[in-house]
DSSP file (Angstrom, degrees, kcal/mol; ACC not computed):
  #  RESIDUE AA STRUCTURE BP1 BP2  ACC     N-H-->O    O-->H-N    N-H-->O    O-->H-N    TCO  KAPPA ALPHA  PHI   PSI    X-CA   Y-CA   Z-CA
    1    1 A M              0   0    0      0, 0.0     2,-0.1     0, 0.0     0, 0.0   0.000 360.0 360.0 360.0 134.8 -137.7 -193.6  -65.4
    2    2 A T     >  -     0   0    0      1,-0.1     4,-2.2     4,-0.0     5,-0.2  -0.366 360.0-109.8 -83.2 165.5 -136.0 -191.6  -62.7
    3    3 A K  H  > S+     0   0    0      1,-0.2     4,-2.1     2,-0.2     5,-0.2   0.885 120.8  52.2 -60.3 -39.4 -132.3 -191.3  -62.1
    4    4 A T  H  > S+     0   0    0      2,-0.2     4,-2.4     1,-0.2    -1,-0.2   0.905 107.9  51.2 -64.5 -42.1 -132.7 -193.3  -59.0
    5    5 A S  H  > S+     0   0    0      1,-0.2     4,-2.5     2,-0.2    -2,-0.2   0.892 109.6  50.5 -62.6 -39.8 -134.6 -196.1  -60.8
    6    6 A I  H  X S+     0   0    0     -4,-2.2     4,-2.5     2,-0.2    -1,-0.2   0.916 110.9  48.4 -64.9 -43.1 -131.9 -196.3  -63.5
    7    7 A L  H  X S+     0   0    0     -4,-2.1     4,-2.2     2,-0.2    -2,-0.2   0.894 112.4  48.7 -64.1 -40.2 -129.1 -196.6  -60.8
    8    8 A I  H  X S+     0   0    0     -4,-2.4     4,-2.3     2,-0.2    -2,-0.2   0.926 112.1  48.7 -65.4 -44.3 -131.1 -199.3  -59.0
    9    9 A A  H  X S+     0   0    0     -4,-2.5     4,-2.3     1,-0.2    -2,-0.2   0.904 111.5  49.7 -62.4 -41.8 -131.6 -201.2  -62.3
   10   10 A A  H  X S+     0   0    0     -4,-2.5     4,-2.4     1,-0.2    -1,-0.2   0.895 110.4  50.6 -63.8 -39.8 -127.9 -200.9  -63.2
   11   11 A S  H  X S+     0   0    0     -4,-2.2     4,-2.4     2,-0.2    -2,-0.2   0.899 110.2  49.3 -64.6 -41.1 -126.9 -202.2  -59.7
   12   12 A I  H  X S+     0   0    0     -4,-2.3     4,-2.2     2,-0.2    -2,-0.2   0.923 112.1  48.2 -64.9 -43.9 -129.3 -205.2  -60.0
   13   13 A C  H  X S+     0   0    0     -4,-2.3     4,-2.0     1,-0.2    -2,-0.2   0.916 112.2  49.1 -62.3 -43.2 -127.9 -206.0  -63.5
   14   14 A A  H  X S+     0   0    0     -4,-2.4     4,-1.5     1,-0.2    -1,-0.2   0.897 111.4  49.4 -63.9 -40.6 -124.3 -205.7  -62.2
   15   15 A A  H  < S+     0   0    0     -4,-2.4    -1,-0.2     1,-0.2    -2,-0.2   0.885 110.5  50.7 -66.2 -37.7 -125.0 -208.0  -59.2
   16   16 A A  H  < S+     0   0    0     -4,-2.2    -1,-0.2     1,-0.2    -2,-0.2   0.862 111.5  47.6 -68.0 -35.3 -126.6 -210.6  -61.5
   17   17 A L  H  < S-     0   0    0     -4,-2.0    -1,-0.2    -5,-0.2    -2,-0.2   0.757 103.0-146.3 -77.2 -24.0 -123.7 -210.6  -63.8
   18   18 A G     <  -     0   0    0     -4,-1.5    -1,-0.2    -5,-0.2    -2,-0.1  -0.247  45.8 -20.6  83.1-177.6 -121.2 -210.9  -61.0
   19   19 A P        -     0   0    0      0, 0.0     2,-0.6     0, 0.0    -4,-0.0  -0.342  65.1-132.5 -66.3 143.6 -117.7 -209.4  -60.9
   20   20 A V        -     0   0    0     -2,-0.0     2,-0.5     0, 0.0    -2,-0.1  -0.866  12.6-141.1-100.3 121.6 -116.2 -208.5  -64.3
   21   21 A A        -     0   0    0     -2,-0.6     2,-0.2     1,-0.0    55,-0.0  -0.692  20.6-131.2 -81.2 128.4 -112.6 -209.7  -64.9
   22   22 A L        -     0   0    0     -2,-0.5     2,-0.4     1,-0.1    -1,-0.0  -0.537  16.1-120.8 -79.8 144.6 -110.7 -207.1  -66.8
   23   23 A A        -     0   0    0     -2,-0.2    53,-0.2    53,-0.2    -1,-0.1  -0.710  31.3-162.9 -85.8 134.9 -108.7 -208.1  -69.8
   24   24 A A  E     -A   75   0A   0     51,-3.3    51,-2.3    -2,-0.4     2,-0.3  -0.899  13.4-124.6-121.7 146.8 -104.9 -207.4  -69.5
   25   25 A P  E     -     0   0A   0      0, 0.0   108,-1.9     0, 0.0     2,-0.5  -0.634  14.0-157.4 -88.9 148.5 -102.2 -207.2  -72.1
   26   26 A L  E     -Ab  72 133A   0     46,-2.5    46,-3.3    -2,-0.3     2,-0.6  -0.986   6.1-159.9-122.9 118.3  -99.0 -209.2  -71.9
   27   27 A T  E     -Ab  71 134A   0    106,-2.4   108,-2.5    -2,-0.5     2,-0.5  -0.885   6.6-167.0-101.1 123.9  -96.0 -207.9  -73.8
   28   28 A V  E     -Ab  70 135A   0     42,-3.1    42,-2.0    -2,-0.6     2,-0.5  -0.948   2.3-168.8-113.8 122.3  -93.3 -210.4  -74.6
   29   29 A T  E     -Ab  69 136A   0    106,-3.0   108,-3.0    -2,-0.5     2,-0.5  -0.954   5.9-159.4-111.7 126.4  -89.9 -209.2  -75.9
   30   30 A L  E     -Ab  68 137A   0     38,-3.2    38,-2.0    -2,-0.5     2,-0.2  -0.909  14.7-176.1-108.5 129.0  -87.5 -211.9  -77.2
   31   31 A T  E     + b   0 138A   0    106,-2.6   108,-2.4    -2,-0.5    36,-0.2  -0.739  53.0  35.7-122.4 168.4  -83.8 -211.0  -77.4
   32   32 A D        +     0   0    0     34,-0.3     2,-0.7    -2,-0.2    -1,-0.2   0.827  65.4 176.2  60.3  36.4  -80.6 -212.6  -78.6
   33   33 A I        -     0   0    0     33,-2.4    -1,-0.2    -3,-0.2   107,-0.1  -0.628  11.4-169.0 -74.2 114.8  -82.3 -214.2  -81.6
   34   34 A E  S    S+     0   0    0     -2,-0.7     2,-0.6   105,-0.4    -1,-0.2   0.889  70.9  42.4 -76.8 -40.8  -79.4 -215.8  -83.5
   35   35 A S        -     0   0    0      2,-0.1     2,-1.5    30,-0.1    -1,-0.2  -0.934  68.7-154.3-113.6 117.3  -81.1 -216.7  -86.8
   36   36 A Q        +     0   0    0     -2,-0.6     2,-0.3    28,-0.1    30,-0.1  -0.363  64.4  94.4 -88.5  58.2  -83.4 -214.1  -88.2
   37   37 A T        +     0   0    0     -2,-1.5    53,-0.1    28,-0.1    -2,-0.1  -0.930  68.7  13.6-137.3 161.7  -85.5 -216.6  -90.1
   38   38 A G  S    S-     0   0    0     -2,-0.3    25,-2.2    51,-0.1     2,-0.3  -0.245  86.5 -60.4  75.6-158.7  -88.7 -218.5  -89.4
   39   39 A V  E     -CD  62  87B   0     48,-1.4    48,-3.0    23,-0.2     2,-0.6  -0.946  29.1-137.3-132.1 145.1  -91.3 -217.9  -86.7
   40   40 A I  E     -CD  61  86B   0     21,-3.0    21,-2.1    -2,-0.3     2,-0.5  -0.936  21.8-154.0-103.8 122.1  -91.2 -217.9  -82.9
   41   41 A S  E     -CD  60  85B   0     44,-2.5    44,-1.8    -2,-0.6     2,-0.5  -0.841   8.7-165.5 -99.6 128.7  -94.3 -219.6  -81.4
   42   42 A I  E     -CD  59  84B   0     17,-3.1    17,-2.0    -2,-0.5     2,-0.5  -0.958   4.0-163.9-118.4 126.6  -95.3 -218.5  -77.9
   43   43 A G  E     -CD  58  83B   0     40,-3.0    40,-1.8    -2,-0.5     2,-0.5  -0.936   6.9-154.1-108.7 132.7  -97.8 -220.5  -75.8
   44   44 A V  E     -CD  57  82B   0     13,-3.0    12,-3.1    -2,-0.5    13,-1.3  -0.927  22.1-176.0-106.5 124.8  -99.4 -218.8  -72.7
   45   45 A F  E     - D   0  81B   0     36,-2.8    36,-2.2    -2,-0.5     2,-0.2  -0.912  25.0-144.4-125.5 144.4 -100.4 -221.3  -70.1
   46   46 A D     >  -     0   0    0      8,-0.4     4,-2.6    -2,-0.4     5,-0.2  -0.434  52.4 -87.5 -86.4 179.2 -102.2 -221.3  -66.7
   47   47 A E  H  > S+     0   0    0     32,-0.3     4,-1.4     1,-0.2     5,-0.2   0.914 128.3  44.9 -60.0 -45.7 -100.9 -223.8  -64.1
   48   48 A E  H  > S+     0   0    0      1,-0.2     4,-1.9     2,-0.2     3,-0.2   0.932 116.0  46.7 -63.5 -45.4 -103.0 -226.7  -65.3
   49   49 A G  H  >>S+     0   0    0      1,-0.2     4,-2.9     2,-0.2     5,-0.8   0.828 104.6  61.5 -66.4 -32.7 -102.3 -226.1  -68.9
   50   50 A Y  H  <5S+     0   0    0     -4,-2.6    -1,-0.2     1,-0.2    -2,-0.2   0.893 111.3  39.6 -60.3 -39.3  -98.5 -225.7  -68.3
   51   51 A K  H  <5S+     0   0    0     -4,-1.4    -1,-0.2    -3,-0.2    -2,-0.2   0.829 123.5  38.8 -80.0 -32.9  -98.4 -229.2  -67.0
   52   52 A S  H  <5S-     0   0    0     -4,-1.9    -2,-0.2    -5,-0.2    -3,-0.2   0.647 107.2-117.5 -93.9 -15.9 -100.8 -230.8  -69.6
   53   53 A G  T  <5 +     0   0    0     -4,-2.9     2,-0.8     1,-0.2    -3,-0.2   0.580  69.4 132.8  91.9  10.5  -99.6 -228.8  -72.6
   54   54 A K      < -     0   0    0     -5,-0.8    -8,-0.4    -6,-0.2    -1,-0.2  -0.851  46.0-147.6-101.0 108.6 -102.9 -227.0  -73.3
   55   55 A A        -     0   0    0     -2,-0.8   -10,-0.3     1,-0.1     3,-0.1  -0.401  13.9-146.3 -74.5 147.0 -102.3 -223.3  -73.9
   56   56 A V  S    S-     0   0    0    -12,-3.1     2,-0.3     1,-0.3   -11,-0.2   0.875  80.9 -34.4 -72.9 -42.5 -104.8 -220.6  -72.8
   57   57 A T  E     -C   44   0B   0    -13,-1.3   -13,-3.0     2,-0.0    -1,-0.3  -0.900  66.6-175.3-161.6-175.2 -103.7 -218.5  -75.8
   58   58 A G  E     -C   43   0B   0     -2,-0.3     2,-0.3   -15,-0.2   -15,-0.2  -0.975  11.2-139.1-173.8-176.6 -100.6 -217.8  -77.8
   59   59 A A  E     -C   42   0B   0    -17,-2.0   -17,-3.1    -2,-0.3     2,-0.4  -0.986   8.0-140.9-157.6 155.5  -99.0 -215.9  -80.6
   60   60 A N  E     -C   41   0B   0     -2,-0.3     2,-0.4   -19,-0.2   -19,-0.2  -0.976  20.4-173.4-118.8 138.5  -96.6 -216.3  -83.5
   61   61 A V  E     -C   40   0B   0    -21,-2.1   -21,-3.0    -2,-0.4     2,-0.1  -0.999  29.0-112.2-134.6 134.9  -94.1 -213.6  -84.3
   62   62 A A  E     -C   39   0B   0     -2,-0.4     2,-1.7   -23,-0.2   -23,-0.2  -0.426  21.6-135.1 -64.2 133.9  -91.7 -213.4  -87.3
   63   63 A A        +     0   0    0    -25,-2.2    -1,-0.1     1,-0.2   -24,-0.1  -0.513  56.6 138.6 -87.8  67.8  -88.1 -213.7  -86.2
   64   64 A D        +     0   0    0     -2,-1.7     2,-0.3     3,-0.0    -1,-0.2   0.147  60.5  28.3-104.6  19.4  -87.0 -210.9  -88.4
   65   65 A G  S    S-     0   0    0    -30,-0.1     3,-0.1    -3,-0.1   -28,-0.1  -0.968  87.3 -97.7-161.9 172.2  -84.6 -209.2  -86.0
   66   66 A A  S    S+     0   0    0     -2,-0.3   -33,-2.4     1,-0.2     2,-0.3   0.700 116.3  26.4 -70.7 -18.6  -82.2 -209.8  -83.2
   67   67 A S  S    S+     0   0    0    -36,-0.2     2,-0.3   -35,-0.2   -36,-0.2  -0.988  72.6 174.8-144.4 134.4  -85.0 -208.7  -80.9
   68   68 A V  E     -A   30   0A   0    -38,-2.0   -38,-3.2    -2,-0.3     2,-0.3  -0.959  10.8-156.7-137.4 156.1  -88.8 -208.8  -81.5
   69   69 A S  E     -A   29   0A   0     -2,-0.3     2,-0.3   -40,-0.2   -40,-0.2  -0.955   8.1-178.3-132.8 152.6  -91.9 -208.0  -79.4
   70   70 A V  E     -A   28   0A   0    -42,-2.0   -42,-3.1    -2,-0.3     2,-0.5  -0.986  16.9-143.9-145.9 143.9  -95.5 -209.0  -79.4
   71   71 A T  E     -A   27   0A   0     -2,-0.3     2,-0.6   -44,-0.2   -44,-0.3  -0.951   9.0-157.2-111.9 127.1  -98.4 -208.0  -77.3
   72   72 A I  E     -A   26   0A   0    -46,-3.3   -46,-2.5    -2,-0.5     3,-0.3  -0.910  18.0-156.3-103.9 119.4 -101.0 -210.6  -76.4
   73   73 A E  E     +     0   0A   0     -2,-0.6   -49,-0.1   -48,-0.2    59,-0.0  -0.540  57.6  36.3 -95.8 157.7 -104.3 -209.0  -75.4
   74   74 A G  E     +     0   0A   0      1,-0.2     2,-0.3    -2,-0.2    -1,-0.2   0.623  64.0 152.4  86.6  16.4 -107.2 -210.2  -73.4
   75   75 A L  E     -A   24   0A   0    -51,-2.3   -51,-3.3    -3,-0.3    -1,-0.2  -0.596  44.2-125.2 -78.7 139.1 -105.7 -212.2  -70.5
   76   76 A E        -     0   0    0     -2,-0.3   -53,-0.2   -53,-0.2    52,-0.1  -0.602  41.5 -92.5 -73.9 142.9 -107.6 -212.4  -67.3
   77   77 A P  S    S+     0   0    0      0, 0.0     2,-0.3     0, 0.0    52,-0.2  -0.299  83.7  87.2 -54.9 140.1 -105.4 -211.2  -64.3
   78   78 A G  E    S-F  128   0C   0     50,-1.9    50,-3.1    -3,-0.1     2,-0.4  -0.976  79.1 -42.6 159.1-167.4 -103.7 -214.2  -62.8
   79   79 A E  E     +F  127   0C   0     -2,-0.3   -32,-0.3    48,-0.2     2,-0.3  -0.774  55.1 169.1 -97.4 137.4 -100.6 -216.4  -62.9
   80   80 A Y  E     -F  126   0C   0     46,-2.5    46,-2.2    -2,-0.4     2,-0.3  -0.921  20.2-154.4-139.4 163.3  -99.3 -217.6  -66.2
   81   81 A G  E     -D   45   0B   0    -36,-2.2   -36,-2.8    -2,-0.3     2,-0.4  -0.982  14.4-139.9-137.1 150.1  -96.2 -219.3  -67.7
   82   82 A L  E     -D   44   0B   0     42,-0.4    27,-1.6    -2,-0.3     2,-0.4  -0.896  13.6-175.7-113.8 140.3  -94.8 -219.1  -71.2
   83   83 A K  E     +DE  43 108B   0    -40,-1.8   -40,-3.0    -2,-0.4     2,-0.3  -0.999  20.0 166.7-125.7 133.0  -93.3 -221.9  -73.4
   84   84 A L  E     -DE  42 107B   0     23,-2.3    23,-2.3    -2,-0.4     2,-0.3  -0.988  17.6-170.7-147.1 156.6  -91.8 -220.9  -76.7
   85   85 A Y  E     -DE  41 106B   0    -44,-1.8   -44,-2.5    -2,-0.3     2,-0.8  -0.991  26.1-123.3-145.3 153.6  -89.6 -222.1  -79.5
   86   86 A H  E     -D   40   0B   0     19,-3.0     2,-1.9    -2,-0.3   -46,-0.3  -0.859  16.2-155.3 -99.5 107.5  -88.0 -220.6  -82.6
   87   87 A D  E >   +D   39   0B   0    -48,-3.0     3,-1.6    -2,-0.8   -48,-1.4  -0.591  19.8 178.1 -81.7  79.8  -89.1 -222.6  -85.6
   88   88 A V  T 3  S+     0   0    0     -2,-1.9    -1,-0.2     1,-0.3     6,-0.1   0.856  77.9  40.5 -57.4 -42.4  -86.0 -221.6  -87.6
   89   89 A N  T 3  S-     0   0    0     -3,-0.2    -1,-0.3   -52,-0.1   -51,-0.1   0.382 104.4-129.8 -92.4   5.1  -86.9 -223.6  -90.7
   90   90 A D    <   +     0   0    0     -3,-1.6    -2,-0.1   -51,-0.2   -52,-0.1   0.853  63.1 136.4  53.7  42.8  -90.6 -222.5  -90.5
   91   91 A D  S    S-     0   0    0      2,-0.3    -1,-0.1     0, 0.0     3,-0.1   0.369  73.6-110.1-100.2   4.6  -91.9 -226.1  -90.8
   92   92 A G  S    S+     0   0    0      1,-0.2     2,-0.3    -5,-0.1    -5,-0.0   0.552  86.8  76.3  84.6   7.2  -94.5 -225.7  -88.1
   93   93 A E  S    S-     0   0    0      0, 0.0     2,-0.8     0, 0.0    -2,-0.3  -0.984  83.9-104.5-147.4 159.1  -92.9 -228.0  -85.5
   94   94 A M        -     0   0    0     -2,-0.3     2,-0.2    -3,-0.1    -7,-0.1  -0.753  42.8-139.2 -84.2 115.3  -90.1 -228.1  -83.0
   95   95 A N        -     0   0    0     -2,-0.8     8,-2.7     7,-0.0     9,-0.8  -0.484  22.2-171.6 -79.2 145.8  -87.4 -230.2  -84.6
   96   96 A T  B     -G  102   0D   0      6,-0.3    -1,-0.0     7,-0.2     5,-0.0  -0.861  23.4-110.7-131.2 163.7  -85.5 -232.7  -82.5
   97   97 A N    >   -     0   0    0      4,-2.7     3,-2.4    -2,-0.3     6,-0.1  -0.299  52.6 -84.5 -83.0 178.1  -82.5 -235.0  -82.8
   98   98 A P  T 3  S+     0   0    0      0, 0.0    -1,-0.1     0, 0.0    -2,-0.0   0.705 131.0  55.7 -59.2 -18.7  -82.9 -238.8  -82.9
   99   99 A F  T 3  S-     0   0    0      2,-0.1     0, 0.0     3,-0.0     0, 0.0   0.385 121.3-105.8 -94.5   3.6  -82.9 -238.9  -79.1
  100  100 A G  S <  S+     0   0    0     -3,-2.4     3,-0.0     1,-0.3     0, 0.0   0.528  73.5 140.9  86.8   6.1  -85.8 -236.4  -78.9
  101  101 A M        -     0   0    0      1,-0.1    -4,-2.7     2,-0.0    -1,-0.3  -0.672  59.2-106.3 -83.6 134.5  -83.7 -233.4  -77.8
  102  102 A P  B     -G   96   0D   0      0, 0.0    -6,-0.3     0, 0.0     4,-0.1  -0.301  29.6-174.5 -60.2 138.8  -84.7 -230.1  -79.4
  103  103 A I        +     0   0    0     -8,-2.7    -7,-0.2     2,-0.1    -2,-0.0   0.377  67.1  73.8-112.4  -0.3  -82.4 -228.8  -82.1
  104  104 A E  S    S-     0   0    0     -9,-0.8   -17,-0.1     1,-0.1    36,-0.1  -0.866  98.0 -91.2-108.9 149.4  -84.2 -225.5  -82.5
  105  105 A P        +     0   0    0      0, 0.0   -19,-3.0     0, 0.0     2,-0.3  -0.218  50.2 173.3 -60.1 145.5  -84.0 -222.7  -79.8
  106  106 A F  E     +E   85   0B   0    -21,-0.3    34,-0.4    -4,-0.1     2,-0.3  -0.953   6.2 175.4-146.8 163.9  -86.6 -222.7  -77.0
  107  107 A A  E     -E   84   0B   0    -23,-2.3   -23,-2.3    -2,-0.3     2,-0.3  -0.966  17.3-136.0-161.8 172.6  -87.2 -220.8  -73.8
  108  108 A F  E >   -E   83   0B   0      4,-0.4     3,-1.4    -2,-0.3   -25,-0.2  -0.913  40.3 -80.1-134.6 159.6  -89.5 -220.3  -70.9
  109  109 A S  G >  S+     0   0    0    -27,-1.6     3,-1.8    -2,-0.3    -1,-0.1  -0.190 116.9  24.9 -57.7 155.6  -90.9 -217.2  -69.0
  110  110 A N  G 3  S-     0   0    0      1,-0.3    -1,-0.3    26,-0.1     3,-0.1   0.595 124.6 -86.4  62.3  13.0  -88.6 -215.7  -66.4
  111  111 A N  G <  S+     0   0    0     -3,-1.4    -1,-0.3     1,-0.2    -2,-0.2   0.818  75.7 176.3  55.2  31.4  -85.7 -217.2  -68.5
  112  112 A A    <   -     0   0    0     -3,-1.8    -4,-0.4    -4,-0.2     2,-0.4  -0.342  20.4-138.9 -65.6 147.3  -86.3 -220.3  -66.4
  113  113 A K        -     0   0    0     -3,-0.1     7,-0.4     5,-0.1     2,-0.3  -0.890   7.8-144.5-112.3 140.0  -84.2 -223.4  -67.3
  114  114 A G        -     0   0    0     -2,-0.4     2,-0.5     5,-0.2     5,-0.2  -0.684   3.4-146.2 -97.5 156.1  -85.4 -227.0  -67.5
  115  115 A Q  S    S-     0   0    0      3,-0.5    -2,-0.0    -2,-0.3     0, 0.0  -0.960  84.6 -18.6-122.8 111.4  -83.4 -230.0  -66.6
  116  116 A F  S    S+     0   0    0     -2,-0.5    -1,-0.1     1,-0.1     3,-0.0   0.878 140.4   8.8  59.6  39.9  -84.3 -233.0  -68.7
  117  117 A G  S    S-     0   0    0      3,-0.0    -1,-0.1     0, 0.0     3,-0.1  -0.915 110.4 -24.7 150.0-173.1  -87.5 -231.4  -69.8
  118  118 A P  S    S-     0   0    0      0, 0.0    -3,-0.5     0, 0.0    -5,-0.1  -0.174  74.7 -88.2 -63.3 158.1  -89.4 -228.1  -69.6
  119  119 A A        -     0   0    0     -5,-0.2    -5,-0.2    -7,-0.2   -10,-0.1  -0.346  53.9 -99.2 -60.1 147.4  -88.8 -225.6  -66.8
  120  120 A K    >>  -     0   0    0     -7,-0.4     4,-1.7     1,-0.1     3,-0.9  -0.360  26.9-115.4 -69.9 151.0  -90.9 -226.2  -63.7
  121  121 A W  H 3> S+     0   0    0      1,-0.3     4,-2.5     2,-0.2     3,-0.2   0.895 114.1  57.5 -52.7 -46.5  -94.1 -224.2  -63.2
  122  122 A D  H 34 S+     0   0    0      1,-0.2    -1,-0.3     2,-0.2    -3,-0.0   0.801 110.6  44.0 -60.6 -29.0  -92.7 -222.5  -60.0
  123  123 A A  H <4 S+     0   0    0     -3,-0.9    -1,-0.2     1,-0.1    -2,-0.2   0.796 120.5  39.3 -83.2 -30.0  -89.7 -221.2  -62.0
  124  124 A A  H  < S+     0   0    0     -4,-1.7   -42,-0.4    -3,-0.2    -2,-0.2   0.661  89.2 106.8 -95.9 -18.6  -91.7 -220.0  -65.0
  125  125 A R     <  +     0   0    0     -4,-2.5     2,-0.3    -5,-0.2   -44,-0.2  -0.266  39.8 170.5 -70.4 149.7  -94.8 -218.6  -63.5
  126  126 A F  E     -F   80   0C   0    -46,-2.2   -46,-2.5   -48,-0.0     2,-0.4  -0.963  31.8-103.5-151.1 163.3  -95.4 -214.8  -63.3
  127  127 A E  E     -F   79   0C   0     -2,-0.3     2,-0.6   -48,-0.2   -48,-0.2  -0.754  17.6-161.6 -97.9 133.6  -98.3 -212.5  -62.4
  128  128 A V  E     -F   78   0C   0    -50,-3.1   -50,-1.9    -2,-0.4     5,-0.2  -0.966  19.6-165.1-108.7 114.7 -100.4 -210.7  -64.9
  129  129 A S  B >   -H  132   0E   0      3,-1.2     3,-1.0    -2,-0.6   -51,-0.0  -0.262  40.9 -90.6 -88.0-179.8 -102.2 -207.8  -63.1
  130  130 A E  T 3  S+     0   0    0      1,-0.3     3,-0.1  -106,-0.1    -1,-0.1   0.792 130.9  53.5 -61.7 -27.3 -105.2 -205.8  -64.3
  131  131 A E  T 3  S-     0   0    0      1,-0.3    -1,-0.3  -107,-0.1     2,-0.2   0.662 116.3-120.1 -80.6 -16.6 -102.6 -203.4  -65.8
  132  132 A G  B <   -H  129   0E   0     -3,-1.0    -3,-1.2  -108,-0.1    -1,-0.3  -0.682  24.0-105.2 110.0-166.0 -100.9 -206.2  -67.7
  133  133 A A  E     -b   26   0A   0   -108,-1.9  -106,-2.4    -2,-0.2     2,-0.4  -0.975  12.7-140.2-157.8 164.1  -97.4 -207.6  -67.6
  134  134 A E  E     -b   27   0A   0     -2,-0.3     2,-0.4  -108,-0.2  -106,-0.2  -0.990  10.9-171.5-132.5 142.8  -94.1 -207.7  -69.5
  135  135 A Q  E     -b   28   0A   0   -108,-2.5  -106,-3.0    -2,-0.4     2,-0.5  -0.999   6.1-164.5-132.5 130.9  -91.7 -210.5  -70.0
  136  136 A T  E     -b   29   0A   0     -2,-0.4     2,-0.4  -108,-0.2  -106,-0.2  -0.976  18.9-176.0-114.3 121.3  -88.2 -210.2  -71.6
  137  137 A I  E     -b   30   0A   0   -108,-3.0  -106,-2.6    -2,-0.5     2,-0.5  -0.954  23.7-138.2-127.2 133.0  -86.9 -213.6  -72.7
  138  138 A V  E     -b   31   0A   0     -2,-0.4     2,-0.5  -108,-0.2   -30,-0.2  -0.779  22.6-171.8 -86.3 125.3  -83.5 -214.6  -74.1
  139  139 A I              0   0    0   -108,-2.4  -105,-0.4    -2,-0.5   -32,-0.1  -0.927 360.0 360.0-124.4 108.6  -84.0 -217.2  -76.9
  140  140 A N              0   0    0     -2,-0.5    -1,-0.1   -34,-0.4   -33,-0.1   0.295 360.0 360.0-156.9 360.0  -80.9 -218.8  -78.3
């Protein structure tokens, strides 16, 4: 097979496969952690999932310092939002009071604040480029 034939074959294969989306890393740094116990659960959502509660991916990180970081690999470039909570007692769920209000710390990407519910998508969304993205979030 000649060099030209190999290049043509590679071009045909690439065209058949279509564009390849690169996987990008997202580094999340959590600060102001008041209680260094339990686990912080992070959900990564696209716009549809943010509203329905179905995460694209996520991570758990031990809350073993006043500040912790985790890198989530393999995200396609695009817009995402984060929802996270600190499971202080490590029971696997976000504990609430009798009125349904969270009693464990929680936060959203961009340090967005919710009013009578989660932060709105427009406040929490951020861009993950092919190079990746970083979010620093205060959780207390």
